[in-house]
VOSE-232083 format. One record per residue (C-alpha): residue in one letter; x, y, z; residue number from 1. Coordinates in steps of 0.001 Angstrom, whole numbers, plus 524288, in hexadecimal, padded with zeros to 5 digits. Example, Ala and Ser with C-alpha at 12.3 -4.5 7.8 and 13.67 -1.06 7.14 Angstrom:
% residues 2
<node r="A" c1="8300C" c2="7EE6C" c3="81E78" k="1"/>
<node r="S" c1="83566" c2="7FBDC" c3="81BE4" k="2"/>
//
This chain:
% residues 329
<node r="M" c1="D4848" c2="88361" c3="9F562" k="1"/>
<node r="K" c1="D5650" c2="88787" c3="9F448" k="2"/>
<node r="D" c1="D547D" c2="891A7" c3="9FF7B" k="3"/>
<node r="H" c1="D4F7E" c2="88680" c3="A0690" k="4"/>
<node r="L" c1="D5930" c2="87D17" c3="A0496" k="5"/>
<node r="K" c1="D63E8" c2="887E4" c3="A0783" k="6"/>
<node r="A" c1="D5F03" c2="88B49" c3="A1488" k="7"/>
<node r="T" c1="D5E77" c2="87D3D" c3="A1877" k="8"/>
<node r="T" c1="D6C0D" c2="87C4E" c3="A14DA" k="9"/>
<node r="T" c1="D6F88" c2="8878C" c3="A1D2E" k="10"/>
<node r="R" c1="D6831" c2="882E8" c3="A2742" k="11"/>
<node r="N" c1="D6DA8" c2="874CB" c3="A26BD" k="12"/>
<node r="E" c1="D7C80" c2="87AEA" c3="A25C1" k="13"/>
<node r="R" c1="D79CD" c2="88281" c3="A32E5" k="14"/>
<node r="S" c1="D742A" c2="87604" c3="A38EA" k="15"/>
<node r="R" c1="D7FE6" c2="86EE4" c3="A34FD" k="16"/>
<node r="V" c1="D8905" c2="879D9" c3="A3A7F" k="17"/>
<node r="N" c1="D816E" c2="87B46" c3="A4693" k="18"/>
<node r="R" c1="D8257" c2="86BD9" c3="A4A66" k="19"/>
<node r="S" c1="D90D2" c2="86DEC" c3="A468C" k="20"/>
<node r="R" c1="D92EE" c2="878D6" c3="A4FF1" k="21"/>
<node r="L" c1="D8B95" c2="8707A" c3="A5A85" k="22"/>
<node r="M" c1="D93AB" c2="863C4" c3="A57CF" k="23"/>
<node r="S" c1="D9F2A" c2="86BCA" c3="A582C" k="24"/>
<node r="A" c1="D9BC8" c2="871C5" c3="A650A" k="25"/>
<node r="D" c1="D97C0" c2="864A6" c3="A6A78" k="26"/>
<node r="R" c1="DA4AD" c2="85FB5" c3="A663C" k="27"/>
<node r="K" c1="DAB26" c2="868F3" c3="A6DEB" k="28"/>
<node r="F" c1="DA2B3" c2="86710" c3="A7A0F" k="29"/>
<node r="A" c1="DA4CA" c2="85816" c3="A78BA" k="30"/>
<node r="Q" c1="DB522" c2="85B33" c3="A78C3" k="31"/>
<node r="V" c1="DB1F5" c2="8623A" c3="A85AA" k="32"/>
<node r="I" c1="DAB76" c2="856BE" c3="A8C93" k="33"/>
<node r="T" c1="DB60B" c2="84D9A" c3="A8668" k="34"/>
<node r="S" c1="DC166" c2="85581" c3="A8BB4" k="35"/>
<node r="L" c1="DBA10" c2="8538C" c3="A9A50" k="36"/>
<node r="D" c1="DB798" c2="845EE" c3="A9871" k="37"/>
<node r="P" c1="DBBED" c2="83E21" c3="A8D60" k="38"/>
<node r="A" c1="DB0FC" c2="83376" c3="A8FA6" k="39"/>
<node r="A" c1="DA4B6" c2="83DCC" c3="A8FD1" k="40"/>
<node r="R" c1="D9D0D" c2="841F4" c3="A8333" k="41"/>
<node r="L" c1="D9615" c2="84E61" c3="A803B" k="42"/>
<node r="I" c1="D8700" c2="84B53" c3="A7FFD" k="43"/>
<node r="E" c1="D80C4" c2="858B6" c3="A7F90" k="44"/>
<node r="T" c1="D84A4" c2="867C7" c3="A7F50" k="45"/>
<node r="R" c1="D7BE3" c2="8724E" c3="A8269" k="46"/>
<node r="K" c1="D7E58" c2="880BE" c3="A828C" k="47"/>
<node r="L" c1="D7ADF" c2="88863" c3="A8F2B" k="48"/>
<node r="S" c1="D72D0" c2="8949B" c3="A8D24" k="49"/>
<node r="G" c1="D7707" c2="8A242" c3="A931D" k="50"/>
<node r="G" c1="D8655" c2="8A383" c3="A90C2" k="51"/>
<node r="I" c1="D8AAD" c2="8AF8A" c3="A8ADD" k="52"/>
<node r="S" c1="D9962" c2="8AF63" c3="A8FE4" k="53"/>
<node r="A" c1="D99A6" c2="8A1C5" c3="A8DE2" k="54"/>
<node r="E" c1="D93C5" c2="895A7" c3="A8692" k="55"/>
<node r="M" c1="D8EA2" c2="88ADB" c3="A907F" k="56"/>
<node r="T" c1="D8DF1" c2="87D03" c3="A88ED" k="57"/>
<node r="A" c1="D875F" c2="87113" c3="A91CE" k="58"/>
<node r="I" c1="D8DD9" c2="864BE" c3="A8E9F" k="59"/>
<node r="R" c1="D87C3" c2="8591A" c3="A91B5" k="60"/>
<node r="Y" c1="D91C5" c2="84C54" c3="A91A7" k="61"/>
<node r="G" c1="D9309" c2="83F74" c3="A96AE" k="62"/>
<node r="D" c1="D986D" c2="83175" c3="A95FC" k="63"/>
<node r="S" c1="D91BF" c2="82378" c3="A9691" k="64"/>
<node r="Q" c1="D8F90" c2="8268E" c3="AA4F0" k="65"/>
<node r="S" c1="D8B57" c2="8338A" c3="AA77B" k="66"/>
<node r="E" c1="D885D" c2="840BD" c3="AA0B4" k="67"/>
<node r="S" c1="D8BA2" c2="84F93" c3="AA698" k="68"/>
<node r="T" c1="D8AE3" c2="85DEC" c3="AA203" k="69"/>
<node r="I" c1="D94F7" c2="8670B" c3="AA2A2" k="70"/>
<node r="I" c1="D9649" c2="8753C" c3="A9D71" k="71"/>
<node r="V" c1="D9F52" c2="87A19" c3="A92BD" k="72"/>
<node r="R" c1="DA028" c2="8897E" c3="A93E6" k="73"/>
<node r="R" c1="DA7BF" c2="890F4" c3="A8963" k="74"/>
<node r="H" c1="DA9C5" c2="8A0A3" c3="A8C17" k="75"/>
<node r="S" c1="DA4A5" c2="8A8D1" c3="A8109" k="76"/>
<node r="E" c1="DAE59" c2="8ACDE" c3="A76B5" k="77"/>
<node r="K" c1="DABB2" c2="8BB80" c3="A7B42" k="78"/>
<node r="S" c1="DAF02" c2="8B7FB" c3="A8A8D" k="79"/>
<node r="F" c1="DBB32" c2="8B065" c3="A86E4" k="80"/>
<node r="A" c1="DBFC3" c2="8BB12" c3="A7C77" k="81"/>
<node r="E" c1="DBD67" c2="8C4BB" c3="A8A20" k="82"/>
<node r="N" c1="DC4DC" c2="8BBF0" c3="A91FB" k="83"/>
<node r="P" c1="DCC2B" c2="8AFF1" c3="A8D6D" k="84"/>
<node r="D" c1="DCDB4" c2="8AA3C" c3="A9B1C" k="85"/>
<node r="I" c1="DBF37" c2="8AA38" c3="A9F0C" k="86"/>
<node r="A" c1="DBC34" c2="89B55" c3="A9DF3" k="87"/>
<node r="E" c1="DC873" c2="89833" c3="AA5BB" k="88"/>
<node r="F" c1="DC480" c2="8A3F8" c3="AAF37" k="89"/>
<node r="E" c1="DB745" c2="89EA6" c3="AB0DE" k="90"/>
<node r="F" c1="DBA88" c2="88FC2" c3="AB2EF" k="91"/>
<node r="K" c1="DC2C6" c2="8941B" c3="ABDFF" k="92"/>
<node r="V" c1="DB912" c2="89C8F" c3="AC419" k="93"/>
<node r="L" c1="DAE78" c2="892B7" c3="AC3CD" k="94"/>
<node r="Q" c1="DB87E" c2="8891E" c3="ACAA6" k="95"/>
<node r="F" c1="DBAF6" c2="89359" c3="AD5B3" k="96"/>
<node r="M" c1="DAC3C" c2="8953F" c3="AD740" k="97"/>
<node r="Q" c1="DAA1C" c2="8878A" c3="AD80C" k="98"/>
<node r="Q" c1="DB526" c2="885F2" c3="AE2DF" k="99"/>
<node r="A" c1="DAD24" c2="89063" c3="AE9AB" k="100"/>
<node r="G" c1="DA0C8" c2="8888A" c3="AE7B2" k="101"/>
<node r="L" c1="D993B" c2="8918C" c3="ADED6" k="102"/>
<node r="P" c1="D8F81" c2="889B8" c3="AD62F" k="103"/>
<node r="V" c1="D9651" c2="88AAD" c3="AC912" k="104"/>
<node r="P" c1="D987E" c2="881C9" c3="ABE5E" k="105"/>
<node r="H" c1="DA405" c2="877F5" c3="AC181" k="106"/>
<node r="P" c1="DAFB7" c2="87B57" c3="AB780" k="107"/>
<node r="Y" c1="DB407" c2="86E58" c3="AB2E7" k="108"/>
<node r="H" c1="DBBD3" c2="87218" c3="AA851" k="109"/>
<node r="L" c1="DC407" c2="87C60" c3="AA023" k="110"/>
<node r="D" c1="DC87A" c2="87B65" c3="A9361" k="111"/>
<node r="V" c1="DD0A9" c2="887C7" c3="A8D74" k="112"/>
<node r="T" c1="DD83E" c2="87ED3" c3="A8313" k="113"/>
<node r="G" c1="DCEC5" c2="883AC" c3="A783E" k="114"/>
<node r="K" c1="DD04B" c2="87614" c3="A72DC" k="115"/>
<node r="I" c1="DC0A7" c2="873B6" c3="A7398" k="116"/>
<node r="F" c1="DBB06" c2="881A3" c3="A73BD" k="117"/>
<node r="K" c1="DC2AA" c2="88DD3" c3="A6F2C" k="118"/>
<node r="R" c1="DC014" c2="89508" c3="A7B45" k="119"/>
<node r="P" c1="DC211" c2="88F44" c3="A894F" k="120"/>
<node r="Y" c1="DB662" c2="8869A" c3="A8FEE" k="121"/>
<node r="A" c1="DB2E5" c2="8819A" c3="A9D82" k="122"/>
<node r="V" c1="DAA5C" c2="87649" c3="AA0B1" k="123"/>
<node r="L" c1="DA1EA" c2="87725" c3="AACB3" k="124"/>
<node r="S" c1="D989B" c2="87020" c3="AB411" k="125"/>
<node r="L" c1="D88CF" c2="872BE" c3="AB163" k="126"/>
<node r="I" c1="D824C" c2="87865" c3="ABB50" k="127"/>
<node r="D" c1="D7420" c2="875CE" c3="ABDE4" k="128"/>
<node r="G" c1="D6B84" c2="87FA4" c3="ABCD7" k="129"/>
<node r="D" c1="D65F2" c2="88ABF" c3="AB54D" k="130"/>
<node r="A" c1="D6720" c2="899A3" c3="AB343" k="131"/>
<node r="V" c1="D5B06" c2="8A094" c3="AB5F7" k="132"/>
<node r="Y" c1="D5718" c2="8AC4C" c3="AAE88" k="133"/>
<node r="A" c1="D49DF" c2="8AF86" c3="AB338" k="134"/>
<node r="P" c1="D480D" c2="8AAD9" c3="AC0F5" k="135"/>
<node r="D" c1="D3ACD" c2="8A853" c3="AC8E3" k="136"/>
<node r="D" c1="D3E76" c2="8AE40" c3="AD548" k="137"/>
<node r="K" c1="D46D9" c2="8B9D3" c3="AD147" k="138"/>
<node r="N" c1="D49B9" c2="8BD76" c3="ADF80" k="139"/>
<node r="Q" c1="D4DB0" c2="8AFA6" c3="AE375" k="140"/>
<node r="F" c1="D55C0" c2="8AED2" c3="AD70D" k="141"/>
<node r="A" c1="D5CB0" c2="8BBAC" c3="ADA31" k="142"/>
<node r="E" c1="D5FA3" c2="8B9E5" c3="AE88E" k="143"/>
<node r="K" c1="D6631" c2="8AAF7" c3="AE505" k="144"/>
<node r="L" c1="D6E29" c2="8B1F5" c3="AD9D9" k="145"/>
<node r="A" c1="D739C" c2="8BB1B" c3="AE3CA" k="146"/>
<node r="E" c1="D7664" c2="8B0FB" c3="AED38" k="147"/>
<node r="M" c1="D7E0C" c2="8A9DA" c3="AE38A" k="148"/>
<node r="L" c1="D862C" c2="8B610" c3="AE1A7" k="149"/>
<node r="L" c1="D8826" c2="8B679" c3="AF078" k="150"/>
<node r="V" c1="D8D71" c2="8A98D" c3="AEF78" k="151"/>
<node r="I" c1="D9761" c2="8AB89" c3="AE3E5" k="152"/>
<node r="H" c1="D9B4E" c2="8B843" c3="AEAB7" k="153"/>
<node r="A" c1="D9F7C" c2="8B25E" c3="AF74B" k="154"/>
<node r="V" c1="DAA78" c2="8A86E" c3="AF023" k="155"/>
<node r="D" c1="DB747" c2="8ADC2" c3="AF375" k="156"/>
<node r="G" c1="DBC81" c2="8B3A6" c3="AE5C8" k="157"/>
<node r="D" c1="DCA41" c2="8B01F" c3="ADEFE" k="158"/>
<node r="S" c1="DCFFD" c2="8BD94" c3="ADA83" k="159"/>
<node r="D" c1="DDA46" c2="8B3CB" c3="AD28A" k="160"/>
<node r="L" c1="DCDBF" c2="8AF56" c3="AC9C0" k="161"/>
<node r="L" c1="DC48E" c2="8B89E" c3="ACB8F" k="162"/>
<node r="P" c1="DC65A" c2="8C6D6" c3="AC469" k="163"/>
<node r="D" c1="DC4A2" c2="8D2A2" c3="ACC09" k="164"/>
<node r="Q" c1="DB74D" c2="8D937" c3="AC8B2" k="165"/>
<node r="K" c1="DBBF0" c2="8E6A7" c3="ACA4D" k="166"/>
<node r="K" c1="DC6D9" c2="8E543" c3="AC0FA" k="167"/>
<node r="R" c1="DBCD7" c2="8E29B" c3="AB759" k="168"/>
<node r="L" c1="DB41C" c2="8EDA9" c3="ABBE1" k="169"/>
<node r="D" c1="DBF61" c2="8F6E2" c3="AB8E2" k="170"/>
<node r="K" c1="DC37E" c2="8F0AE" c3="AABDB" k="171"/>
<node r="D" c1="DB4C2" c2="8F151" c3="AA804" k="172"/>
<node r="L" c1="DB2F8" c2="90060" c3="AAB1C" k="173"/>
<node r="A" c1="DBFB9" c2="90527" c3="AA623" k="174"/>
<node r="K" c1="DBC54" c2="8FE0A" c3="A98AE" k="175"/>
<node r="I" c1="DBA46" c2="9088D" c3="A8D49" k="176"/>
<node r="K" c1="DACCA" c2="9059D" c3="A85EA" k="177"/>
<node r="E" c1="DAA55" c2="90A88" c3="A783A" k="178"/>
<node r="K" c1="D9ADC" c2="906E3" c3="A79B3" k="179"/>
<node r="W" c1="D91C6" c2="9084A" c3="A830F" k="180"/>
<node r="D" c1="D84C8" c2="9013B" c3="A8617" k="181"/>
<node r="H" c1="D7BE1" c2="90C05" c3="A868B" k="182"/>
<node r="T" c1="D7084" c2="90374" c3="A89EF" k="183"/>
<node r="I" c1="D74EB" c2="900E5" c3="A9775" k="184"/>
<node r="D" c1="D7C54" c2="90E77" c3="A991B" k="185"/>
<node r="E" c1="D89C1" c2="907D5" c3="A98D6" k="186"/>
<node r="E" c1="D918B" c2="91402" c3="A98F1" k="187"/>
<node r="T" c1="D8ABB" c2="91B77" c3="AA5A5" k="188"/>
<node r="I" c1="D8BAF" c2="90D1D" c3="AAD02" k="189"/>
<node r="R" c1="D9A67" c2="90D9F" c3="AA966" k="190"/>
<node r="N" c1="D9CC6" c2="91C79" c3="AAC05" k="191"/>
<node r="K" c1="D9488" c2="91A02" c3="AB9C0" k="192"/>
<node r="L" c1="D9DDF" c2="90E42" c3="ABDBB" k="193"/>
<node r="K" c1="DAA78" c2="91742" c3="AB95D" k="194"/>
<node r="E" c1="DA6D0" c2="921BF" c3="AC1B9" k="195"/>
<node r="I" c1="DA644" c2="91865" c3="ACE47" k="196"/>
<node r="W" c1="DAF34" c2="90BE2" c3="ACC60" k="197"/>
<node r="P" c1="DB622" c2="907B8" c3="AD1CC" k="198"/>
<node r="L" c1="DAEE0" c2="905BE" c3="ADF0D" k="199"/>
<node r="V" c1="DB394" c2="904F9" c3="AEBFA" k="200"/>
<node r="K" c1="DB3A0" c2="8F4EE" c3="AEEF7" k="201"/>
<node r="Q" c1="DA94A" c2="8F1AC" c3="AF8FC" k="202"/>
<node r="N" c1="DA869" c2="8E34A" c3="AF734" k="203"/>
<node r="Q" c1="DB1CC" c2="8D8FC" c3="AF75F" k="204"/>
<node r="S" c1="DB478" c2="8D25F" c3="AEAA3" k="205"/>
<node r="K" c1="DABD3" c2="8C504" c3="AE7BC" k="206"/>
<node r="V" c1="DAAAD" c2="8BA88" c3="ADD54" k="207"/>
<node r="L" c1="DA2EF" c2="8BF3E" c3="AD2C9" k="208"/>
<node r="H" c1="D9BEC" c2="8B685" c3="AC9BB" k="209"/>
<node r="G" c1="D9DA1" c2="8C1DF" c3="ABFB0" k="210"/>
<node r="D" c1="D8F8E" c2="8BF34" c3="AB8DF" k="211"/>
<node r="F" c1="D86E9" c2="8BABB" c3="AC25C" k="212"/>
<node r="W" c1="D79E2" c2="8BB2B" c3="ABA5B" k="213"/>
<node r="P" c1="D6E5F" c2="8B1DC" c3="ABA94" k="214"/>
<node r="G" c1="D738A" c2="8AB6B" c3="AAE53" k="215"/>
<node r="N" c1="D7FFB" c2="8A655" c3="AB589" k="216"/>
<node r="V" c1="D7758" c2="8A10C" c3="AC045" k="217"/>
<node r="L" c1="D7269" c2="892B7" c3="ABF2C" k="218"/>
<node r="W" c1="D6507" c2="88E85" c3="AC804" k="219"/>
<node r="R" c1="D619C" c2="8803D" c3="ACB2E" k="220"/>
<node r="D" c1="D5590" c2="87F19" c3="AD530" k="221"/>
<node r="G" c1="D5468" c2="88D97" c3="AD8ED" k="222"/>
<node r="E" c1="D61E1" c2="88F05" c3="ADCF6" k="223"/>
<node r="I" c1="D6EEC" c2="89213" c3="AD671" k="224"/>
<node r="S" c1="D7626" c2="88700" c3="AD063" k="225"/>
<node r="G" c1="D819A" c2="88D72" c3="ACA6C" k="226"/>
<node r="V" c1="D8892" c2="8999F" c3="AC5DA" k="227"/>
<node r="L" c1="D8E6C" c2="89AF3" c3="AB8B7" k="228"/>
<node r="D" c1="D9736" c2="8A35A" c3="AAFE6" k="229"/>
<node r="W" c1="DA389" c2="8A71D" c3="AB7B0" k="230"/>
<node r="E" c1="DACC9" c2="8AE01" c3="AACD1" k="231"/>
<node r="E" c1="DA936" c2="8BB4D" c3="AB2C4" k="232"/>
<node r="S" c1="DAC7E" c2="8B806" c3="AC236" k="233"/>
<node r="E" c1="DB448" c2="8C1CE" c3="AC8ED" k="234"/>
<node r="L" c1="DB634" c2="8C858" c3="AD6A3" k="235"/>
<node r="G" c1="DB122" c2="8D4F6" c3="ADA94" k="236"/>
<node r="D" c1="DA639" c2="8DC20" c3="AE042" k="237"/>
<node r="P" c1="D99DC" c2="8D3E9" c3="AE1BD" k="238"/>
<node r="L" c1="D90F9" c2="8DF5F" c3="ADD39" k="239"/>
<node r="L" c1="D93C7" c2="8DD4E" c3="AD03E" k="240"/>
<node r="E" c1="D9053" c2="8D0C7" c3="ACF2C" k="241"/>
<node r="I" c1="D8303" c2="8D4B3" c3="AD677" k="242"/>
<node r="A" c1="D8079" c2="8DF40" c3="ACCE8" k="243"/>
<node r="I" c1="D818F" c2="8D613" c3="AC0BC" k="244"/>
<node r="T" c1="D770F" c2="8CC2E" c3="AC667" k="245"/>
<node r="R" c1="D6F06" c2="8D862" c3="ACA63" k="246"/>
<node r="F" c1="D6E66" c2="8DCAC" c3="ABB35" k="247"/>
<node r="D" c1="D69F3" c2="8CFF9" c3="AB69B" k="248"/>
<node r="L" c1="D60E5" c2="8CD1B" c3="AC082" k="249"/>
<node r="L" c1="D5A7E" c2="8DA66" c3="ABF6C" k="250"/>
<node r="C" c1="D5A59" c2="8D7CA" c3="AAF82" k="251"/>
<node r="I" c1="D5384" c2="8C97D" c3="AB014" k="252"/>
<node r="C" c1="D4D2E" c2="8C9E1" c3="ABDF5" k="253"/>
<node r="G" c1="D4AD8" c2="8D8E5" c3="AC283" k="254"/>
<node r="Q" c1="D4CC1" c2="8E222" c3="ACBC8" k="255"/>
<node r="E" c1="D48D4" c2="8DAC4" c3="AD749" k="256"/>
<node r="C" c1="D4F36" c2="8D039" c3="AD478" k="257"/>
<node r="M" c1="D5D2A" c2="8D728" c3="AD212" k="258"/>
<node r="D" c1="D5AE0" c2="8DD58" c3="AE047" k="259"/>
<node r="T" c1="D572F" c2="8CF4A" c3="AE638" k="260"/>
<node r="F" c1="D63E1" c2="8CA78" c3="AE14B" k="261"/>
<node r="T" c1="D6BFF" c2="8D698" c3="AE5B1" k="262"/>
<node r="R" c1="D65B7" c2="8D791" c3="AF2C7" k="263"/>
<node r="T" c1="D67DD" c2="8C9D8" c3="AF4C7" k="264"/>
<node r="Y" c1="D7622" c2="8C94B" c3="AF2FE" k="265"/>
<node r="L" c1="D787B" c2="8D625" c3="AF9F9" k="266"/>
<node r="N" c1="D7100" c2="8D263" c3="B0600" k="267"/>
<node r="Q" c1="D7966" c2="8C611" c3="B072D" k="268"/>
<node r="S" c1="D8695" c2="8CBF6" c3="B04A1" k="269"/>
<node r="Q" c1="D8F47" c2="8D4C5" c3="B0A11" k="270"/>
<node r="I" c1="D9355" c2="8DCD7" c3="AFE06" k="271"/>
<node r="D" c1="D90FB" c2="8EC64" c3="AFD2E" k="272"/>
<node r="A" c1="D85F5" c2="8EEF5" c3="AF398" k="273"/>
<node r="S" c1="D87D3" c2="8FEFE" c3="AF27F" k="274"/>
<node r="N" c1="D9053" c2="8FC6A" c3="AE5C6" k="275"/>
<node r="L" c1="D860F" c2="8F356" c3="ADE97" k="276"/>
<node r="P" c1="D815B" c2="8FE64" c3="AD6C2" k="277"/>
<node r="V" c1="D8F5B" c2="8FFBD" c3="AD0C5" k="278"/>
<node r="Y" c1="D90B9" c2="8F0F2" c3="ACE18" k="279"/>
<node r="D" c1="D81DD" c2="8F226" c3="AC64F" k="280"/>
<node r="L" c1="D88A3" c2="8FAEF" c3="ABD19" k="281"/>
<node r="F" c1="D935E" c2="8F2C3" c3="ABA2E" k="282"/>
<node r="A" c1="D89A5" c2="8E64A" c3="AB825" k="283"/>
<node r="S" c1="D8191" c2="8F009" c3="AAF44" k="284"/>
<node r="L" c1="D8C50" c2="8F039" c3="AA534" k="285"/>
<node r="R" c1="D8C9E" c2="8E211" c3="AA433" k="286"/>
<node r="P" c1="D827F" c2="8E25F" c3="A993B" k="287"/>
<node r="A" c1="D88BE" c2="8ECE6" c3="A9197" k="288"/>
<node r="G" c1="D86CF" c2="8EA62" c3="A8380" k="289"/>
<node r="R" c1="D81FA" c2="8DDAB" c3="A8560" k="290"/>
<node r="L" c1="D71D5" c2="8DF2F" c3="A8B4F" k="291"/>
<node r="G" c1="D6DB4" c2="8D992" c3="A7D42" k="292"/>
<node r="E" c1="D756B" c2="8CE03" c3="A7FDB" k="293"/>
<node r="W" c1="D70B1" c2="8CD23" c3="A8D1E" k="294"/>
<node r="A" c1="D6361" c2="8CD95" c3="A88EA" k="295"/>
<node r="R" c1="D6478" c2="8C3E4" c3="A7E39" k="296"/>
<node r="G" c1="D6A17" c2="8BA50" c3="A8958" k="297"/>
<node r="W" c1="D5F19" c2="8BC29" c3="A918D" k="298"/>
<node r="R" c1="D56C6" c2="8B7F7" c3="A86C9" k="299"/>
<node r="E" c1="D5DB8" c2="8AC28" c3="A8424" k="300"/>
<node r="L" c1="D5DA3" c2="8A8A3" c3="A9213" k="301"/>
<node r="G" c1="D4E8C" c2="8A7BE" c3="A92CC" k="302"/>
<node r="R" c1="D4BC1" c2="8B659" c3="A963E" k="303"/>
<node r="Q" c1="D4460" c2="8BB0B" c3="A8C16" k="304"/>
<node r="D" c1="D3F69" c2="8C63F" c3="A92BD" k="305"/>
<node r="I" c1="D4C2C" c2="8CD0E" c3="A9568" k="306"/>
<node r="V" c1="D4F49" c2="8D605" c3="A8878" k="307"/>
<node r="E" c1="D5A3E" c2="8DF4B" c3="A870B" k="308"/>
<node r="Q" c1="D50DB" c2="8EB4D" c3="A8BE0" k="309"/>
<node r="D" c1="D4DA8" c2="8E3B4" c3="A97ED" k="310"/>
<node r="L" c1="D5C1E" c2="8E2C3" c3="A9A3F" k="311"/>
<node r="L" c1="D5E77" c2="8F0E4" c3="A96E8" k="312"/>
<node r="D" c1="D53DF" c2="8F56C" c3="AA0C7" k="313"/>
<node r="C" c1="D59BE" c2="8EC56" c3="AAB14" k="314"/>
<node r="H" c1="D6722" c2="8F321" c3="AA9CC" k="315"/>
<node r="K" c1="D6145" c2="900FA" c3="AAB65" k="316"/>
<node r="I" c1="D5B77" c2="8FD48" c3="AB622" k="317"/>
<node r="F" c1="D673E" c2="8F761" c3="ABC3C" k="318"/>
<node r="R" c1="D6FC1" c2="901D8" c3="AB7CC" k="319"/>
<node r="D" c1="D6738" c2="90C85" c3="ABC56" k="320"/>
<node r="Q" c1="D669D" c2="90704" c3="AC9E5" k="321"/>
<node r="A" c1="D7474" c2="904BA" c3="ACA23" k="322"/>
<node r="F" c1="D779D" c2="913E3" c3="AC534" k="323"/>
<node r="K" c1="D6E4C" c2="917BF" c3="AD094" k="324"/>
<node r="S" c1="D748E" c2="9108F" c3="ADAD8" k="325"/>
<node r="V" c1="D81E4" c2="91455" c3="AD651" k="326"/>
<node r="S" c1="D7F3C" c2="922CE" c3="AD929" k="327"/>
<node r="Y" c1="D7AF8" c2="9209F" c3="AE5EB" k="328"/>
<node r="T" c1="D87FA" c2="9196F" c3="AE9F9" k="329"/>
//
């Protein structure tokens, strides 16, 4: 009986702590609403799934006349530590992309004061739509992703706002690593890239989203309704962006879907694709040390069929194809 009472007490204490944390968080979100509209009141908060680099919370609020929903976007502690200006940068990028006519969240407000949340946060509009992780028509899915990417890459860039891709890649290759991810043959990939980098520039620099994968694309009624998460946006060769998306499509939809995406983009663009295998190798470095985390992420997104071994198998197919093609360039 005493053990039972002890366990019950512990559970009750945990429940009180959880309620306290929830109430504390809601109070902060209520302050966000008040700072935007003193007459409005908080109705409901809902954490959105899918975010790794940032936490997204939908806030429903209103007054006696109407109700609305906004998004509060807060970058993770890790992202903020890597780039203390990340919230301000993404906010400015969203302003730029919206003015260019792209389907991005409207950036309403940026708070860098630390008065409500310790780290800066942005208030954004809610875009109606859902991410698709298991498309019924994989080829159509791939074609529309490629067409959206072509629209993004057609935007006139701003070198004062967007960082240079080549400088980032130079820095990454020069980085001294103490530990390699041998499961993806990381050392071999990096050594090969060091042999052939830098490349002779063959394509004009384009505006790049930086992380164009299915989790950052919203769909409504079979069409793309929004593109999210622009904190990795830059100017550079679009082949790297294509390569990043290619790997994700291979893992979740298969080789044919990946090839359809690639073919659709290249057939409708004027770019030289001869260096695509090189950028495939760069893209294959992105999951180094994180494939287990990626696999857990896919399960959380409802793809229980994607396990770490599947990602390892896809990665081997992807890098082997790249190595084979690079050897002939």
